[in-house]
C-alpha positions as CSV (number, residue, x, y, z in Angstrom):
1,X,-26.7,-9.3,-13.0
2,X,-26.7,-6.4,-10.6
3,X,-23.7,-5.3,-8.7
4,X,-25.2,-6.2,-5.3
5,X,-26.0,-9.7,-6.5
6,X,-22.5,-10.1,-8.0
7,X,-20.9,-8.9,-4.7
8,X,-23.0,-11.3,-2.6
9,X,-22.0,-14.1,-5.0
10,X,-18.2,-13.3,-5.0
11,X,-18.0,-12.7,-1.2
12,X,-20.4,-15.5,-0.3
13,X,-18.6,-18.0,-2.6
14,X,-15.2,-17.0,-1.1
15,X,-16.5,-17.4,2.4
16,X,-17.9,-20.9,1.6
17,X,-14.5,-21.8,0.2
18,X,-12.6,-20.6,3.3
19,X,-15.0,-22.3,5.7
20,X,-14.9,-25.5,3.7
21,X,-11.1,-25.6,3.7
22,X,-11.2,-25.0,7.5
23,X,-13.5,-27.9,8.1
24,X,-11.4,-30.1,5.7
25,X,-8.1,-29.2,7.4
26,X,-9.5,-29.0,11.0
27,X,-6.7,-29.3,13.6
28,X,-6.7,-32.5,15.6
29,X,-3.6,-31.9,17.7
30,X,-1.7,-29.0,19.3
31,X,1.0,-29.3,16.7
32,X,-1.5,-29.0,13.9
33,X,-3.2,-26.1,15.6
34,X,0.0,-24.2,16.2
35,X,2.2,-25.0,13.2
36,X,0.0,-27.1,10.8
37,X,1.9,-30.2,11.8
38,X,5.2,-28.8,10.4
39,X,4.5,-30.3,6.9
40,X,3.4,-27.4,4.7
41,X,5.2,-27.3,1.3
42,X,7.4,-24.2,0.7
43,X,5.4,-22.8,-2.2
44,X,2.1,-23.2,-0.4
45,X,3.7,-21.7,2.8
46,X,5.1,-18.8,0.7
47,X,1.6,-18.1,-0.7
48,X,0.1,-18.4,2.8
49,X,2.8,-16.1,4.3
50,X,2.1,-13.5,1.6
51,X,-1.6,-13.6,2.4
52,X,-0.9,-13.4,6.1
53,X,1.4,-10.5,5.7
54,X,-0.5,-8.5,3.0
55,X,-3.3,-7.4,5.3
56,X,-6.1,-4.8,4.8
57,X,-3.4,-2.2,5.2
58,X,-1.6,-3.5,2.1
59,X,-4.7,-4.2,0.0
60,X,-7.0,-1.4,1.1
61,X,-5.0,1.4,2.7
62,X,-1.5,1.4,1.3
63,X,-2.5,2.8,-2.1
64,X,-4.7,5.2,-0.3
65,X,-2.0,6.6,1.9
66,X,0.4,6.9,-1.1
67,X,-2.3,8.5,-3.1
68,X,-2.9,11.2,-0.5
69,X,0.6,11.9,0.8
70,X,2.6,11.2,-2.4
71,X,6.3,10.6,-2.1
72,X,6.3,10.2,1.7
73,X,4.2,7.1,1.3
74,X,7.2,5.3,-0.1
75,X,8.3,4.9,3.5
76,X,5.6,2.3,3.9
77,X,6.7,0.5,0.6
78,X,10.4,0.5,1.6
79,X,9.8,-0.4,5.2
80,X,7.4,-3.3,4.7
81,X,9.2,-4.9,1.8
82,X,12.7,-4.3,3.2
83,X,11.6,-5.7,6.5
84,X,10.5,-8.9,4.8
85,X,14.0,-9.3,3.3
86,X,15.4,-8.7,6.8
87,X,13.1,-11.4,8.2
88,X,14.0,-13.9,5.5
89,X,17.7,-13.5,5.7
90,X,18.4,-12.9,9.4
91,X,15.7,-14.4,11.4
92,X,13.5,-17.1,9.8
93,X,16.0,-19.9,9.2
94,X,17.6,-19.6,12.6
95,X,14.3,-19.5,14.4
96,X,13.1,-22.5,12.4
97,X,16.3,-24.4,13.4
98,X,15.6,-23.5,17.1
99,X,12.4,-25.5,16.6
100,X,9.8,-23.6,18.7
101,X,6.2,-22.9,18.1
102,X,6.1,-19.2,18.9
103,X,8.2,-16.1,19.5
104,X,7.6,-16.1,23.3
105,X,8.6,-19.8,23.2
106,X,11.9,-18.9,21.6
107,X,12.5,-16.0,24.0
108,X,11.5,-18.0,27.0
109,X,13.9,-20.9,26.1
110,X,16.7,-18.7,24.7
111,X,16.8,-16.5,27.8
112,X,16.0,-19.5,30.1
113,X,13.4,-17.5,31.9
114,X,9.6,-17.6,32.4
115,X,9.8,-13.9,33.2
116,X,11.2,-13.2,29.7
117,X,8.6,-15.5,28.2
118,X,5.8,-13.7,30.0
119,X,7.0,-10.3,28.9
120,X,7.3,-11.6,25.3
121,X,3.7,-12.8,25.6
122,X,2.5,-9.4,26.7
123,X,4.5,-7.7,23.8
124,X,3.0,-10.3,21.4
125,X,-0.6,-9.7,22.6
126,X,-0.2,-5.9,22.5
127,X,1.3,-6.0,19.0
128,X,-1.3,-8.4,17.7
129,X,-4.3,-6.5,19.1
130,X,-3.0,-3.2,17.7
131,X,-2.6,-4.9,14.3
132,X,-5.8,-6.8,14.3
133,X,-7.8,-3.6,14.9
134,X,-6.9,-2.4,11.4
135,X,-7.9,-5.7,9.9
136,X,-11.3,-5.7,11.5
137,X,-11.8,-2.1,10.5
138,X,-11.0,-3.0,6.9
139,X,-13.6,-5.7,6.9
140,X,-16.2,-3.3,8.3
141,X,-15.4,-0.7,5.6
142,X,-15.9,-3.3,2.8
143,X,-19.2,-4.6,4.3
144,X,-20.5,-1.1,5.0
145,X,-20.3,-0.3,1.3
146,X,-21.2,-3.6,-0.4
147,X,-23.6,-5.2,2.1
148,X,-25.2,-1.8,2.9
149,X,-24.7,-2.1,6.6
150,X,-23.0,0.1,9.1
151,X,-19.3,-0.3,9.6
152,X,-19.9,-1.7,13.1
153,X,-22.2,-4.4,11.8
154,X,-19.6,-5.2,9.1
155,X,-17.0,-5.8,11.8
156,X,-19.4,-8.2,13.6
157,X,-19.9,-10.2,10.4
158,X,-16.2,-10.4,9.9
159,X,-15.8,-11.6,13.5
160,X,-18.2,-14.5,12.8
161,X,-16.4,-15.6,9.7
162,X,-13.0,-15.5,11.4
163,X,-14.4,-17.5,14.3
164,X,-15.2,-20.5,12.1
165,X,-11.9,-21.0,10.4
166,X,-9.5,-19.7,13.0
167,X,-11.0,-21.4,16.1
168,X,-11.8,-24.6,14.3
169,X,-8.9,-25.1,11.9
170,X,-6.0,-23.6,13.8
171,X,-2.8,-23.1,11.8
172,X,-3.5,-26.1,9.6
173,X,-6.9,-24.7,8.6
174,X,-5.6,-21.1,8.3
175,X,-2.6,-22.1,6.2
176,X,-4.6,-23.7,3.4
177,X,-7.3,-21.0,3.7
178,X,-4.7,-18.4,3.2
179,X,-3.5,-20.0,0.0
180,X,-7.0,-19.6,-1.4
181,X,-7.1,-16.0,0.0
182,X,-3.9,-15.1,-1.7
183,X,-5.2,-16.2,-5.0
184,X,-8.4,-14.1,-4.4
185,X,-6.7,-11.0,-3.2
186,X,-4.0,-10.9,-5.9
187,X,-6.5,-11.3,-8.6
188,X,-8.7,-8.7,-7.0
189,X,-5.8,-6.2,-6.9
190,X,-4.2,-6.8,-10.2
191,X,-7.3,-7.1,-12.5
192,X,-8.6,-3.6,-11.8
193,X,-5.0,-2.2,-11.8
194,X,-4.5,-3.6,-15.3
195,X,-7.9,-2.1,-16.4
196,X,-6.9,1.3,-14.9
197,X,-3.5,1.2,-16.5
198,X,-5.0,0.5,-20.0
199,X,-7.7,3.1,-19.5
200,X,-5.4,5.9,-18.3
201,X,-2.2,5.3,-20.1
202,X,-2.6,2.5,-22.6
203,X,0.0,0.4,-20.8
204,X,-0.8,-3.2,-19.9
205,X,1.6,-3.3,-17.0
206,X,0.6,-0.9,-14.2
207,X,4.2,-0.9,-12.9
208,X,5.2,1.2,-16.0
209,X,2.2,3.5,-15.9
210,X,3.4,6.4,-13.7
211,X,5.8,7.7,-16.3
212,X,3.4,7.1,-19.2
213,X,2.2,10.1,-21.3
214,X,-1.5,11.0,-21.1
215,X,-3.7,12.5,-23.8
216,X,-2.6,16.0,-22.6
217,X,1.0,15.1,-23.5
218,X,2.1,15.1,-19.9
219,X,3.1,12.2,-17.7
220,X,0.9,10.9,-14.9
221,X,3.3,12.3,-12.2
222,X,3.5,15.7,-13.9
223,X,-0.3,15.8,-14.1
224,X,-0.6,14.9,-10.5
225,X,1.8,17.6,-9.5
226,X,0.0,20.3,-11.5
227,X,-3.4,19.2,-10.2
228,X,-2.2,19.1,-6.6
229,X,-0.7,22.6,-6.8
230,X,-3.7,24.1,-8.5
231,X,-6.0,22.7,-5.8
232,X,-3.8,23.9,-2.9
233,X,-2.2,20.6,-2.1
234,X,1.6,20.1,-1.9
235,X,3.2,18.7,-5.0
236,X,2.6,14.9,-5.3
237,X,6.4,14.2,-5.7
238,X,7.4,16.7,-2.9
239,X,8.3,15.5,0.5
240,X,6.2,16.8,3.4
241,X,7.7,14.8,6.3
242,X,11.2,15.6,7.6
243,X,14.1,13.4,6.5
244,X,14.6,12.1,10.0
245,X,10.9,11.1,10.3
246,X,11.0,9.3,7.0
247,X,14.1,7.4,8.1
248,X,12.8,6.5,11.5
249,X,9.4,5.5,10.1
250,X,11.0,3.3,7.4
251,X,13.3,1.7,10.0
252,X,10.4,1.1,12.4
253,X,8.3,-0.6,9.7
254,X,11.3,-2.6,8.5
255,X,12.3,-4.0,11.9
256,X,8.7,-4.2,13.0
257,X,8.0,-6.5,10.0
258,X,10.9,-8.7,11.0
259,X,9.5,-8.9,14.6
260,X,5.9,-9.6,13.7
261,X,4.9,-12.8,15.6
262,X,2.2,-13.9,13.1
263,X,4.6,-13.8,10.2
264,X,7.5,-15.4,12.1
265,X,5.3,-18.4,13.1
266,X,4.7,-19.2,9.5
267,X,8.3,-20.4,9.2
268,X,7.7,-23.1,11.8
269,X,5.1,-24.7,9.5
270,X,7.6,-26.1,6.9
271,X,9.4,-29.5,7.3
272,X,13.1,-28.2,7.2
273,X,15.3,-25.2,7.8
274,X,16.1,-25.1,4.1
275,X,12.4,-24.9,3.3
276,X,12.1,-21.8,5.6
277,X,14.5,-20.0,3.3
278,X,12.8,-21.3,0.1
279,X,9.3,-20.3,1.3
280,X,10.6,-16.9,2.3
281,X,11.8,-16.4,-1.3
282,X,8.4,-17.5,-2.7
283,X,6.6,-15.2,-0.3
284,X,8.8,-12.2,-1.4
285,X,7.9,-12.9,-5.0
286,X,4.2,-13.2,-4.3
287,X,4.3,-10.0,-2.2
288,X,6.3,-8.1,-4.9
289,X,3.5,-8.6,-7.4
290,X,1.2,-6.4,-5.3
291,X,3.7,-3.9,-3.9
292,X,5.2,-3.0,-7.2
293,X,1.7,-2.2,-8.4
294,X,0.7,0.0,-5.5
295,X,2.3,3.3,-6.7
296,X,0.6,3.1,-10.0
297,X,-2.8,2.3,-8.5
298,X,-2.3,5.3,-6.1
299,X,-1.5,7.7,-8.9
300,X,-4.2,6.6,-11.3
301,X,-6.8,6.7,-8.4
302,X,-5.8,10.2,-7.4
303,X,-6.1,11.6,-10.9
304,X,-9.4,9.9,-11.5
305,X,-10.8,11.0,-8.1
306,X,-9.9,14.7,-8.6
307,X,-11.0,14.9,-12.2
308,X,-14.2,13.0,-11.6
309,X,-15.3,15.2,-8.6
310,X,-14.1,18.6,-9.9
311,X,-14.9,18.0,-13.6
312,X,-12.5,18.6,-16.5
313,X,-11.9,22.3,-15.7
314,X,-11.7,21.9,-11.9
315,X,-14.7,24.2,-11.5
316,X,-16.7,21.6,-9.7
317,X,-19.6,19.2,-10.7
318,X,-23.3,19.7,-10.0
319,X,-24.3,17.3,-7.2
320,X,-27.3,16.2,-9.3
321,X,-24.9,15.1,-12.0
322,X,-22.4,13.3,-9.7
323,X,-21.9,9.6,-10.7
324,X,-23.5,6.9,-8.7
325,X,-20.3,5.8,-7.0
326,X,-20.1,9.1,-5.1
327,X,-23.6,8.7,-3.7
328,X,-23.0,5.1,-2.9
329,X,-19.9,5.9,-0.9
330,X,-21.7,8.8,0.8
331,X,-24.1,6.3,2.3
332,X,-21.2,4.5,3.9
333,X,-19.9,7.7,5.5
334,X,-16.5,7.4,3.9
335,X,-16.9,10.3,1.5
336,X,-19.0,13.4,2.3
337,X,-20.0,16.8,0.8
338,X,-20.7,20.1,2.5
339,X,-22.1,22.7,0.1
340,X,-20.4,25.7,1.8
341,X,-21.0,28.3,-0.9
342,X,-24.5,27.1,-1.7
343,X,-23.9,26.7,-5.5
344,X,-25.0,23.1,-5.6
345,X,-21.5,22.1,-7.0
346,X,-19.2,19.5,-5.5
347,X,-15.6,20.9,-5.3
348,X,-12.6,19.1,-3.9
349,X,-9.6,21.2,-2.8
350,X,-7.1,21.4,0.0
351,X,-8.4,21.9,3.5
352,X,-10.9,20.4,6.0
353,X,-14.5,19.9,4.9
354,X,-15.6,18.8,8.4
355,X,-14.6,18.8,12.0
356,X,-13.6,15.2,12.1
357,X,-15.0,12.3,10.2
358,X,-18.7,12.3,9.3
359,X,-20.8,9.7,11.0
360,X,-22.4,6.8,9.2
361,X,-25.2,8.2,7.0
362,X,-24.1,11.8,7.4
363,X,-22.7,12.0,3.9
364,X,-24.3,15.3,2.8
365,X,-24.7,18.4,4.8
366,X,-25.7,21.2,2.3
367,X,-25.5,23.9,4.9
368,X,-27.9,22.3,7.4
369,X,-26.8,24.2,10.6
370,X,-28.7,21.8,12.9
371,X,-26.2,19.0,12.1
372,X,-23.3,21.2,13.3
373,X,-20.8,19.3,11.3
374,X,-18.9,22.4,10.0
375,X,-16.6,24.1,12.5
376,X,-15.1,27.6,12.3
377,X,-11.8,26.1,11.0
378,X,-13.6,23.9,8.4
379,X,-15.7,26.9,7.3
380,X,-12.5,28.9,6.7
381,X,-11.5,26.2,4.2
382,X,-13.0,26.3,0.6
383,X,-12.8,22.5,0.4
384,X,-16.3,20.9,0.4
385,X,-15.4,17.2,0.2
386,X,-14.2,14.7,2.9
387,X,-12.6,11.6,1.5
388,X,-11.5,8.7,3.7
389,X,-8.2,7.4,2.5
390,X,-9.2,3.8,3.0
391,X,-11.8,3.9,0.1
392,X,-9.3,4.6,-2.7
393,X,-8.6,1.0,-3.8
394,X,-12.2,0.0,-3.1
395,X,-13.8,2.9,-5.0
396,X,-11.2,3.0,-7.9
397,X,-13.1,0.5,-10.1
398,X,-16.4,2.4,-9.6
399,X,-14.7,5.8,-10.3
400,X,-13.2,4.4,-13.5
401,X,-16.5,2.8,-14.4
402,X,-15.1,-0.7,-14.7
403,X,-17.4,-3.7,-15.1
404,X,-19.5,-4.7,-12.1
405,X,-17.8,-8.0,-11.8
406,X,-14.4,-6.2,-11.3
407,X,-16.0,-4.2,-8.5
408,X,-17.4,-7.3,-6.8
409,X,-14.0,-9.0,-7.2
410,X,-12.3,-6.1,-5.4
411,X,-14.7,-6.4,-2.5
412,X,-14.0,-10.2,-2.2
413,X,-10.2,-9.5,-2.3
414,X,-10.4,-6.8,0.3
415,X,-12.2,-9.1,2.7
416,X,-9.7,-11.9,1.9
417,X,-6.8,-9.6,2.8
418,X,-8.3,-8.5,6.0
419,X,-9.5,-11.8,7.2
420,X,-6.3,-13.8,6.3
421,X,-4.2,-11.5,8.5
422,X,-6.8,-11.3,11.2
423,X,-6.9,-15.1,11.5
424,X,-3.1,-15.3,11.7
425,X,-3.0,-12.6,14.4
426,X,-5.8,-14.2,16.5
427,X,-4.0,-17.6,16.3
428,X,-0.8,-16.0,17.6
429,X,-2.8,-14.4,20.5
430,X,-4.5,-17.8,21.4
431,X,-1.2,-19.8,21.2
432,X,0.6,-17.2,23.3
433,X,-2.0,-17.6,26.0
434,X,-2.5,-21.4,25.8
435,X,1.0,-22.5,25.0
436,X,3.3,-19.9,26.5
437,X,1.3,-18.9,29.5
438,X,-0.8,-21.9,30.4
439,X,1.4,-24.8,29.3
440,X,4.9,-23.3,29.8
441,X,4.4,-21.0,32.8
442,X,1.2,-21.5,34.8
443,X,0.4,-25.2,34.6
444,X,3.0,-27.4,32.7
445,X,0.9,-30.6,33.5
446,X,-2.1,-29.9,31.3
447,X,-2.7,-32.4,28.5
448,X,-2.7,-31.6,24.8
449,X,-6.5,-31.8,24.8
450,X,-6.7,-29.2,27.6
451,X,-4.1,-27.0,25.9
452,X,-6.1,-27.1,22.6
453,X,-9.3,-26.2,24.6
454,X,-7.5,-23.2,26.1
455,X,-6.2,-22.1,22.7
456,X,-9.7,-22.1,21.2
457,X,-11.2,-20.3,24.2
458,X,-8.4,-17.7,24.0
459,X,-9.2,-17.3,20.3
460,X,-12.9,-16.6,21.0
461,X,-12.0,-14.0,23.6
462,X,-9.5,-12.4,21.2
463,X,-12.0,-12.2,18.4
464,X,-14.4,-10.3,20.7
465,X,-11.7,-7.9,21.8
466,X,-10.5,-7.5,18.2
467,X,-14.1,-6.6,17.2
468,X,-14.2,-3.9,19.8
469,X,-11.0,-2.3,18.5
470,X,-12.2,-2.7,14.9
471,X,-15.3,-0.6,15.8
472,X,-13.3,1.9,17.8
473,X,-9.9,2.2,16.1
474,X,-7.4,5.0,16.8
475,X,-6.9,5.9,13.1
476,X,-7.3,4.7,9.5
477,X,-6.2,1.2,8.7
478,X,-2.6,1.9,7.6
479,X,-2.0,4.2,10.6
480,X,-3.2,1.6,13.1
481,X,-1.0,-1.1,11.5
482,X,2.0,1.2,11.4
483,X,1.7,1.5,15.2
484,X,1.8,-2.3,15.6
485,X,5.0,-2.4,13.6
486,X,6.5,0.3,15.8
487,X,5.6,-1.8,18.9
488,X,7.1,-4.9,17.3
489,X,10.3,-3.1,16.4
490,X,10.8,-1.7,19.9
491,X,10.1,-4.8,21.9
492,X,10.5,-8.3,20.4
493,X,12.8,-7.6,17.4
494,X,15.9,-6.7,19.4
495,X,15.4,-9.6,21.8
496,X,15.2,-12.0,18.8
497,X,18.1,-10.5,16.9
498,X,20.3,-10.4,20.0
499,X,19.2,-13.9,21.0
500,X,20.4,-15.3,17.6
501,X,23.6,-13.3,17.2
502,X,24.9,-12.6,20.7
503,X,26.1,-15.4,23.0
504,X,26.6,-12.8,25.7
505,X,23.0,-11.6,25.8
506,X,21.3,-12.9,29.0
507,X,17.9,-12.8,30.8
508,X,18.5,-9.6,32.6
509,X,19.5,-7.7,29.5
510,X,16.6,-9.1,27.3
511,X,14.0,-8.4,30.0
512,X,15.1,-4.9,30.7
513,X,15.5,-4.1,27.0
514,X,12.0,-5.3,26.1
515,X,10.4,-3.4,29.0
516,X,12.1,-0.2,28.1
517,X,11.4,-0.5,24.4
518,X,7.7,-1.4,24.8
519,X,6.9,1.1,27.6
520,X,8.7,4.1,25.9
521,X,7.0,3.4,22.6
522,X,3.6,2.8,24.0
523,X,3.8,6.0,26.2
524,X,4.8,8.1,23.1
525,X,2.0,6.6,21.0
526,X,-0.7,7.0,23.8
527,X,0.3,10.6,24.5
528,X,0.2,11.7,20.8
529,X,-2.6,9.6,19.6
530,X,-5.0,9.6,22.6
531,X,-4.1,12.4,24.9
532,X,-4.0,15.4,22.5
533,X,-0.2,15.8,22.0
534,X,0.6,18.0,19.0
535,X,3.1,17.4,16.3
536,X,5.1,20.5,17.5
537,X,6.0,18.4,20.6
538,X,7.4,15.4,18.6
539,X,10.8,14.2,19.8
540,X,13.3,15.4,17.1
541,X,10.3,15.7,14.8
542,X,9.6,11.9,14.9
543,X,6.0,10.9,14.4
544,X,4.3,8.2,16.7
545,X,4.4,5.8,13.7
546,X,8.2,6.2,13.5
547,X,9.0,6.3,17.2
548,X,9.4,2.5,17.3
549,X,12.9,3.0,16.0
550,X,13.8,5.1,19.0
551,X,12.3,2.5,21.3
552,X,14.3,-0.2,19.4
553,X,17.5,1.8,19.9
554,X,16.8,2.3,23.6
555,X,16.0,-1.5,23.9
556,X,19.4,-2.4,22.2
557,X,21.4,0.0,24.4
558,X,19.7,-1.1,27.7
559,X,19.9,-4.8,26.9
560,X,23.6,-4.6,25.9
561,X,24.7,-2.6,28.9
562,X,22.7,-4.7,31.4
563,X,24.0,-7.9,29.9
564,X,27.6,-6.7,30.3
565,X,27.3,-6.0,34.0
566,X,25.4,-9.2,34.9
567,X,26.5,-12.8,34.7
568,X,26.7,-14.4,31.2
569,X,24.2,-17.1,30.1
570,X,24.8,-20.7,31.0
571,X,27.3,-22.5,28.7
572,X,24.6,-24.8,27.3
573,X,22.6,-21.7,26.1
574,X,25.7,-20.2,24.5
575,X,26.3,-23.5,22.7
576,X,22.7,-23.5,21.4
577,X,23.1,-19.9,20.1
578,X,26.3,-20.9,18.3
579,X,24.7,-24.1,16.9
580,X,21.6,-22.5,15.4
581,X,23.8,-20.4,13.1
582,X,25.7,-23.4,11.7
583,X,24.8,-24.0,8.0
584,X,24.7,-27.8,8.4
585,X,21.3,-27.2,10.0
586,X,19.9,-27.0,6.5
587,X,18.8,-30.6,6.9
588,X,16.1,-31.8,9.2
589,X,15.1,-29.2,11.8
590,X,15.0,-29.9,15.5
591,X,11.5,-31.0,16.4
592,X,9.5,-29.4,19.2
């Protein structure tokens, strides 16, 4: 059976499963649409949470970014996993006991203000749209390679699939779809990882592979360091980012994880507060399976990529002799070759091959001046190969010449990872608009049926906007997602943490803090990502991805100061804050 046929079978079969589950679990009420009726078992919720949280950035892009930047990539590993522990220990149980559907719902009631609720809705929508852009881009990348369409068309196909099970099923449909998606994505990540580990090191467990000895008698990490230096890159184990940037990036990712609305809402779907803690534990276990494997996949993939392109002596490989995977990925525009010296050999070294990313179908240049793809700066570089970081996990099985069914499985897993998170984000956007804006702020008298209608209409509009951002993203998948975490860390996370642990925090403090955090972080990101700001101008050397920590600090300072010079919250609000931290709440949770 051909690879194309296997890919269609695996992806098509998984789609049929997801849509079938959505139809079976179709939401019939607002509670089922928002929180799956509040009756999801902890193990299933843990699995769904893991799928919701492990997005295209985790599945497709994380190993790619670690593979290319080496040690500095550990900031993503530490930040995302550490943030989940923070969420499970400090936020999830208390938010579940408070008994609201959404983050804006909690903020609106805790700060007894529709203004605070509206600002929280704006923060939630900005975060979710920034995040969902990366997911839709991931879907487009997968489809561009395996369905032989342009990335833009791949995004459109993904939008159509998400429409069916997010708009029809709501949280109830999404939850059980995500259980299936977790099973698909974890198999799709682990099976090739085990194959690669056995092939490269002889070790069955990928987690032990980086220190394993190769045929050369050197470890994988030593080999990576030597290859990197020989080809002009920095050592794989050397740090390139400044210590302060690593610290601020890790903190932004950690606190951003704890403030992500689409993850937090998952803890409202279980029956009891105790179940929120249990499901958080299960989710952490399910997430750890993938995250402890990422460094090995990144290392194996980097070694295979360099040695396959450059040949055993690093002298380059004749283009005519390049394996089929290289030419397949050229057609998607995610890898490209410019024959700068005219020797007909493909050589991958440090430096820019092109001015920017080659367009779809512009995989090979071979000195064709009419294409004007090579700039003066790129010509000064000896590197002839452009590699998009987001292809590393997807191309790994082909580079390693694994069986076609493994390649098809990876494609299905990548789509599952992207679509599961996209669906959760789109649901958060639709519920924020229908429940928090329409029902709680604009028109409290609408019926459940009308609210459900608004939720579905909002989801449709959100899918269309998400598709646009997927086609026109501001960076590669992990970068785009990192920006969303920075926005979450600087805006809603401080409001939630202070709302739980400070009886003195009031409306004025929370509103001022959220505005300062969100505006400062967005301004920094927009300037450096879209307006041409250079890294020499970074504040204290902190990258846009890490600036969310600065925004969070500003938020906390402003919120605390303003709350101290304005009247305290009403006594009943202070009693609620004290009550949600009492352990006896481990029984039945307050219903909405």
